[in-house]
C-alpha positions in Angstrom: 52.7 6.5 101.2 49.0 7.2 101.5 48.9 9.0 98.2 50.7 6.1 96.4 48.3 3.6 98.0 45.3 5.6 96.7 46.9 5.8 93.2 47.8 2.1 93.2 44.4 0.8 94.1 42.3 2.9 91.8 41.2 1.6 88.4 42.5 3.2 85.2 42.4 1.1 82.0 43.8 2.6 78.8 41.2 5.0 77.5 39.4 5.0 80.9 41.8 6.9 83.1 39.2 9.3 84.5 39.3 8.0 88.1 43.0 8.4 88.2 42.9 11.8 86.6 40.3 13.1 89.1 42.4 11.9 92.0 45.5 13.6 90.7 43.7 16.8 89.9 42.8 17.2 93.6 46.6 17.1 94.4 47.9 19.4 91.7 45.4 22.2 91.5 46.8 24.2 94.4 50.5 23.9 93.4 50.1 24.5 89.7 49.7 27.8 88.0 47.6 26.2 85.3 45.7 22.9 85.1 43.7 21.6 82.1 42.6 18.4 80.4 42.9 17.9 76.7 40.5 16.2 74.3 42.2 12.9 74.7 42.2 12.9 78.5 45.8 14.0 79.3 46.0 16.1 82.4 48.4 19.1 82.3 49.7 20.9 85.4 52.1 23.8 84.7 54.4 25.9 86.9 55.9 29.0 85.3 59.5 30.0 85.7 60.1 32.4 88.6 63.4 33.7 87.1 64.0 33.8 83.3 67.4 33.6 81.9 69.0 32.6 78.6 68.9 29.0 80.0 65.1 29.0 80.5 63.5 26.1 78.7 60.0 24.5 78.6 60.4 21.2 80.3 57.7 18.5 80.1 57.4 15.5 82.4 55.3 12.7 81.1 53.8 10.4 83.7 51.3 7.9 82.4 48.1 7.2 84.3 46.9 4.0 82.6 47.5 0.4 83.6 47.5 -2.9 81.7 43.9 -4.0 81.7 41.1 -5.5 79.7 37.9 -4.5 78.0 34.9 -6.8 78.2 34.6 -8.4 74.7 31.6 -10.7 74.9 29.1 -12.1 77.4 27.9 -15.6 76.7 24.5 -17.2 77.4 25.6 -18.3 80.9 26.9 -14.8 81.8 30.6 -15.5 81.6 32.6 -12.6 80.2 35.4 -12.9 77.7 38.1 -10.2 77.5 40.1 -8.1 75.1 43.7 -7.6 76.3 45.1 -4.0 76.7 48.8 -4.2 77.4 51.5 -6.8 78.0 50.2 -9.5 80.4 52.0 -12.7 81.3 49.2 -15.2 81.4 50.9 -17.2 84.2 50.2 -14.3 86.6 46.5 -14.1 85.9 45.0 -17.2 87.3 42.5 -16.9 90.2 42.4 -13.1 90.4 39.7 -10.8 91.4 38.7 -8.1 88.9 36.7 -4.9 88.8 34.3 -4.3 85.9 33.2 -0.7 85.4 29.7 -0.6 84.0 27.2 2.1 83.4 25.1 1.0 86.4 28.1 0.7 88.8 31.1 -1.5 89.5 30.9 -5.3 89.6 33.4 -7.6 91.2 34.3 -10.9 89.4 36.8 -13.6 89.5 39.2 -14.3 86.6 40.0 -17.9 85.7 41.0 -20.1 82.8 38.7 -22.3 80.8 39.1 -26.1 81.4 39.1 -28.7 84.1 40.4 -28.0 87.6 43.5 -30.0 88.7 41.5 -32.7 90.4 40.0 -34.0 87.1 42.7 -32.9 84.6 44.0 -35.3 81.9 47.6 -35.5 81.0 46.9 -33.5 77.9 45.2 -30.8 80.0 48.3 -30.4 82.1 50.5 -29.8 79.0 48.2 -27.1 77.6 49.6 -23.6 77.2 46.9 -21.1 78.1 46.4 -17.8 76.3 44.5 -14.6 77.2 41.7 -15.8 75.0 41.2 -18.8 77.3 40.4 -16.5 80.3 36.9 -15.6 81.5 35.3 -13.6 84.3 32.7 -15.1 86.6 30.6 -12.5 88.4 28.3 -15.0 90.2 25.3 -12.9 89.0 22.4 -14.3 87.0 23.2 -14.5 83.3 20.4 -12.1 82.3 21.6 -9.5 84.8 25.2 -9.7 83.5 24.1 -9.5 79.9 22.0 -6.4 80.8 24.7 -4.6 82.7 27.9 -5.5 81.0 28.6 -4.4 77.4 31.6 -4.7 75.1 34.1 -2.0 76.0 33.5 -1.9 79.8 36.9 -1.8 81.4 38.1 -4.7 83.5 41.0 -4.1 85.9 42.8 -6.4 88.4 42.1 -5.9 92.1 45.0 -5.9 94.7 45.6 -4.0 97.9 48.6 -1.9 98.5 51.0 -2.9 101.2 53.8 -1.0 103.0 56.4 -3.6 103.9 58.9 -1.2 105.5 61.7 -0.4 103.0 59.5 -1.4 100.1 55.9 -1.1 99.0 54.0 -3.6 96.9 50.8 -3.7 94.9 49.3 -3.3 91.5 50.0 -0.4 89.1 53.4 0.7 90.5 53.7 0.9 86.7 53.0 3.7 86.5 51.3 5.3 89.5 54.8 5.6 90.8 55.4 8.2 88.1 52.1 9.9 88.9 53.2 10.1 92.6 56.6 11.4 91.4 55.1 14.0 89.1 52.9 15.3 91.9 55.8 15.6 94.3 58.1 17.3 91.7 55.3 19.8 91.0 54.9 20.6 94.7 58.6 21.2 95.1 59.1 23.4 92.0 56.1 25.4 92.9 57.9 26.4 96.1 61.3 27.0 94.4 62.0 30.8 94.4 64.6 30.5 91.7 62.9 28.2 89.3 64.3 29.0 85.9 62.2 26.7 83.7 58.6 26.5 82.7 57.7 23.0 84.0 54.7 21.1 82.6 53.8 17.8 84.2 51.6 15.9 81.8 49.7 12.9 83.3 49.3 10.9 80.1 46.7 8.4 78.8 47.1 5.2 76.8 50.8 4.7 77.3 50.4 0.9 77.7 49.0 0.6 74.2 51.4 2.7 72.2 52.4 5.9 74.1 49.4 7.6 72.5 48.8 10.3 75.0 52.4 11.4 75.1 52.5 12.0 71.4 49.4 14.3 71.6 50.6 15.9 74.8 54.1 16.5 73.3 52.6 18.0 70.2 50.5 20.4 72.3 53.2 21.5 74.8 56.0 21.5 72.2 58.7 21.2 74.9 62.4 21.9 74.6 63.1 19.0 76.9 61.0 15.9 77.6 61.4 13.7 80.6 59.4 10.5 80.8 59.0 9.1 84.3 58.3 5.4 84.6 59.3 2.2 86.2 61.9 -0.2 84.9 62.8 -3.8 85.4 64.6 -4.7 88.6 65.1 -8.4 88.1 67.7 -8.8 90.9 66.0 -12.0 91.9 66.6 -15.8 91.9 67.1 -17.3 88.4 68.4 -14.2 86.7 72.1 -13.8 85.9 73.6 -10.5 87.3 74.3 -9.2 83.8 70.7 -9.5 82.8 69.1 -7.7 85.9 68.7 -4.2 84.3 68.6 -2.5 87.7 68.5 -3.5 91.3 66.0 -2.4 94.0 67.3 0.2 96.3 70.2 1.2 94.0 68.7 4.6 93.2 66.7 6.0 90.3 67.7 4.8 86.9 68.9 7.2 84.1 67.8 5.4 81.0 70.3 5.1 78.1 67.9 3.3 75.7 65.0 1.0 75.3 63.2 -0.3 72.2 61.1 2.9 71.9 63.8 5.6 72.3 67.5 6.4 72.8 67.9 9.1 75.4 69.6 12.3 74.4 73.3 11.9 75.3 73.7 15.4 76.6 70.8 14.9 79.0 72.2 11.6 80.2 75.5 13.3 81.0 73.7 16.2 82.7 71.7 13.9 85.0 74.8 11.9 85.9 76.7 15.1 86.7 73.9 16.4 88.9 73.5 13.1 90.7 77.2 12.9 91.5 77.5 16.5 92.5 74.4 16.3 94.8 75.2 12.8 96.2 72.1 11.2 94.8 72.3 7.5 94.1 71.6 6.5 90.5 71.9 3.6 88.1 72.3 3.5 84.3 69.6 1.5 82.5 69.5 -0.3 79.2 66.2 -2.0 78.6 66.2 -4.5 75.7 62.4 -4.6 75.2 59.7 -2.1 76.1 59.5 1.6 76.2 58.2 4.8 77.8 56.5 8.1 76.9 59.9 9.4 75.9 59.4 7.7 72.6 56.3 9.7 72.0 57.9 13.0 73.1 60.8 12.5 70.7 58.4 12.1 67.8 56.0 15.0 68.5 56.1 18.0 66.1 59.8 18.6 65.3 60.9 16.4 68.2 62.7 17.3 71.4 65.6 16.3 73.5 64.2 13.5 75.6 65.2 11.1 78.4 63.5 8.7 80.9 64.1 8.6 84.6 63.0 5.3 86.0 62.1 3.8 89.3 63.4 0.2 89.6 60.5 -2.2 90.1 60.4 -6.0 90.7 57.7 -8.1 89.1 56.6 -5.6 86.5 53.2 -6.2 85.0 51.9 -8.3 87.9 49.8 -7.3 90.9 52.8 -7.6 93.2 54.9 -4.9 91.7 57.5 -3.8 94.3 59.5 -0.6 94.6 61.9 0.7 97.2 61.1 3.9 99.0 64.7 5.2 98.6 64.3 4.9 94.8 61.0 6.7 94.9 62.4 9.7 96.8 65.6 9.5 94.7 63.7 10.0 91.5 62.0 13.1 92.8 65.3 14.4 94.2 67.1 13.8 90.9 64.6 15.5 88.7 64.3 18.5 91.1 68.1 18.8 91.3 68.4 18.7 87.6 65.8 21.4 87.1 67.7 23.6 89.6 71.1 22.9 88.1 70.2 23.2 84.5 68.6 26.6 84.9 71.7 28.1 86.6 74.5 29.6 84.7 78.0 28.5 85.7 
């Protein structure tokens, strides 16, 4: 889990994924036949087919590097920083958090808190107030003049949280979607060693997924794959207060084969193929329908003339918080399922 820890703790706001990209590049350069970065910042790592048949296809995996984050929007006269939201935060999870501000002159640590009175001096009206993102500010503790000199609008602000291995599960920030980056690296390592690989496999570590699957659209247009596989997390809300029929997936139940979400409907033939492979190889899986939200599959389906697309998901509790939690069996299951499908789908019956 050392690689996942490093991926989890590094900063990568939408549009500022360079630190994540540089880390991934050190892990894919040896395994891949080709590595390059496009103008938008997507990182492509390709492994060519070892055996070509009538079934050989160009398969693209999309694994987004960015995390929900903020940009600095304004610094007031006292040095307090206001924020522009990038992605789907629940404000209830943002109180009293440490944040990292990436400036031209180096990183600054700050604390994220809401405007208003602390609980000791709150009025009844204060307690009833619903806070919004616009009500949050960052306090660096630095002199106002220094903050105004160092921090400018557009500097990325990301949450800070350490990664913890709890035995069967791991927890931290950015499991969405550094889990997919980890999966993409592991798949690439395995297919690079596969003597009978019958597909051209391109793993695209995409940018700006959290603000509209932008990198995947550009990456899909460039690669023009026959088949697109988005790798992401999905909701595992198998927790108190949620009826069983609303839980989407459960932790430890296996990688999820997505049927649909609000961005895409998975290709039915691919859904059946992944189910068949999972059952033939004894790989645990779940079927996922996500009512709201989406993945890079939505971008891949729309690039150029489109492609057959699907999402393979890793169940995750507490999505879009700094305590996102995934099960190790599901992590390894996602890798095993994708590699098994690549093997089976390139072999004639």
